[in-house]
N, C-alpha and C positions, 0 to 999 in steps of 0.2 A: 504493500500500500504506500509506503514512504517513497519507494522508487517511482511509483506512478505519480505521486505528487511532485517529486523533485525533477522529473524529466522535463527538459526544455526542448520544444520543437524548433524547427527552422523559422516558423512563423509563430507569432503570439497566439496562444489558444486558451481562452477562458474556460474553466470547467469547475464542476462541483464534485468532490469526492466524499462519499459517505462511508464511515467506518463504524459499524455497530459493535459496542462493547458488551460481550455476553459474560454474565457472571459465572465464574468457575469455582468449584469447591476449593476452599483453602486459599483463595486469592482475593485480596481486598482491592477493589478498583482494577488496576492494570497489573499484569505480570511485570516483574522487575526489569527484565530485558526490553519488553515492549515500551515500558514507560521511559527508559533511558533513550531509546531510539527516537521516540516521539519528541522528547525534550530537545534533543540535538537538532532534529529537523526544524522545530519551531523557532530556534534561535536564528535560523537562516532559511526561512520558508520561501516557497515560490509564490510571488505576488499574483500570478495568474491563476492560482489554484485556491479554491475556497474549501477548506477541510472541515468536515463536521464529524465530531466524535459523539456518537449517540449512545448514552447510557440507558439501556432499556429497562433495567431493574428498577421497580418503583421504590424498593427499600434501599436506596443508595445512601452513602455517607460522604458528605462534602469534604471531610478531612482527608479522604483517600486521594483527593485530587489537588491538595494544597500546593504541591510542587509546580502545578501548571499555572498558578496565578502569576500574572505579570509577564508571562511568556507569549505575548502576541496572541492571546486567546480570550474569548469572552464567554461567560457562563449564562445559560438560559435554563430556567426550570419551567417546563411546560406541563400543565395539567391536561386531563382529558378534555377534548374539545366539546363544548355544549352545543345543542341545536341552535340556541340563541346566537352564539358566535358565528355559526355557519350561515345563518340567515343574514346577519349583518354583513358578512363577507360576500354573500350572494348578491346583496343589494348593490355593493360596489361593482361587482362584475356585470350587473345589468344596467349600469349607468347609461342614460340616454334612452332607456325604454321605460314605458309606463307599466310598472308591475307592483301589485299590492303585496303586503306581508302575508295575507291569506293565501295568495298564489304560491309564494315561496314555501309556506308551510305544507301546501299540497304537494309541491315538488319533493320535499323531504319524505313524504309518505311512500313515494315510489322508489327512492334510491337509498343506498346506505349513507350514513352521515359522514362521508369522507370527501375531502376537497377535490380529489382527482375525479371521482365519479360525478360529483355535482357539477363541476366545470364542464364536463363532457356534455351533460344534458342541457346546461345553460347555453353552450355554443349551438346546439341543435335548435333550441327555442329561439335564439336570436336570429338564426338563419330563417327559421319558419316564419317569424314575425318581422322580417326585415322591412317590409313595406309599411305595415301599420305602426311599427315601433311600440307595440303594446302587447304584453304577455298576460293572458288571462288564465283563469283556472281551467277553462275549457281547452285552451291551447295545451296546457300541461297534461290534461287527461288524454288528449288526442295524441300528442307528440311523445309523451313519456310513458304514461300509464298503459295504454293499449299496446304500444310497440313492444313493451317489455314482456307482455303476455302473448304476443303474436306467435302463431305457428301456421304451417301451411294449410291446415284444415280450415282456418278462418277464411283465408283468401279463396281457396278452392270452393268452399261451401257457398260463398257469395256469388262466384262466377257460375257454378253449377245450378244455383237457385235462380239464376238470371236476375239477380239483384245488383244491377249495375251501380246504383248509388252506394251501396255498402262496399262493393269491391273497389270502387274508386276511392272511397274514404280510407279503407285499409291501405291502399297503395300510397295515398297522400301522406298517411302517418308514417310510412316506412321510407318515404322518398329521400330522406337525408342519409340513409344507410348506403354504404358503398356498394355499387354493383347490384342493387336490390332487384333491378329489372331482370338481370340474367338469372338470379336465384329464383324469382317467381316464374320465369319462363320454364325453368327445369321442372318446377312443380306441375305446371300446366301440361308439359309434354308427358310426364309420368301419369297424370290423371287421365288424359285422353287416350293414351295407350291402353290403360286399364279398361276404360269404357269400350274401346274398340274390341278388346278381347272378349268382353261380355256378350258380344253378338255371336261368338262361337258356341254352338250347341254343346260341345264337350265341357265348357266351363260350368254348365248347369249340373254336371255330374260331380263337381268338386264342392267340398264343404270345409268349414273350419280353417285349420292351419294351411291345408293344401290350397284352398281358394285364396287365402291371404297372400300366400307365397307367389301364386300365379299373378295376382293383381298388384303385388309389391306394396301392400299396406300392412303396417305393423302397429303395435302398441295398443294402449287402452281405447283409442278412438277408431280402431279398425272397423268395428260394426257400424259406427256412425258414418264412416267414409264409404262403406259398401252401400249403405242406404242412399247416400248423396249421389254416388255413381249410378245406382239403379234408377233413381228418379229422373236423372238427366237422360239416361239411355231410353227410358220409356217414352220421352217426348221428342226423340230425335231418330236419326237413322244413320246407316253407315256412310252414305254420301255426305251428310252434313259433318260427320266426324272427320272425313277426309278433307273437307273444307276447313275445318278447325285447324288441322295440321298445316294447311297452306297459310292460314292467317298467322300461326305461330312462326312458321319458317320465314315469312316475309318480315315479321317484326324483328326476329333474331338477326336477320341479314341487315336490316336497317340500323340496328344498334351498333353494328360493326363498321359503319361508315365513319368518315373523319370527324364530323361534328353533328351527331344526331340530336333531334329534339326529343329526348327520351320520354318526357311527359306526354307529348302529343302522340307519339307512337304507341305507348302503352295504353293510353286512354282509348285510342281507336281499337287496339287489340281486345281490351276488356269488353267494349261495346259490341264488337263483332262476335266474340265468343258467346256472350250472354244473349245475343240476338238470334242465335241459330235455332 
């Protein structure tokens, strides 16, 4: 670790190095050799490196670190972060946006009270509300709440039920995730292959695990997925399923162009599939 801190590159490189001090049996603070090496480094530390020594043990003794005082080091004692502190911090990170404290409280209901997880969701919300500059509880419910509980069944169910509005709503909620269109297209391909197979008379001879394996549906929602496929199949035919594959192929090809309008392409795809 000291070598990492001391190394000087050809160009100036600012960096943060975190060293976690783990309590060991029979050792108070730092081991003797480790302490000596650190004290020698601190006397002539690299100004481009910010070194953090993190004492994780809550039952620490400050006297074990007396030798570090005055050696180009500052002590901070940090208690467990409270939800109130995170809310105040979140207010700073949403500066320029109209967001109420109730909305931020709602955000914390969906995420773990950690700064890195909260800032990720705040960045999503700011992008989602970039035009209105207002983050509401409804935005949080849509952007954070439902996306965390999303699975392919929700989206497929909406398309197969021909509920265009719900399908588009789920897509909008997931629109900030990277490559979400490709992921959803893979779900659609799998779903329509399964429905196409259901036109085969031999499929009717299969039950339980054998049927699930053939249709490639697993987990606790397998029965529900079969019902969704069956309902869609009942209101369509093989010709329309082949047309669905054509819609999906064209959308997939359009996504691979240099600068596709992903939202327009996917909105058209959902409308076409739900309209079959």
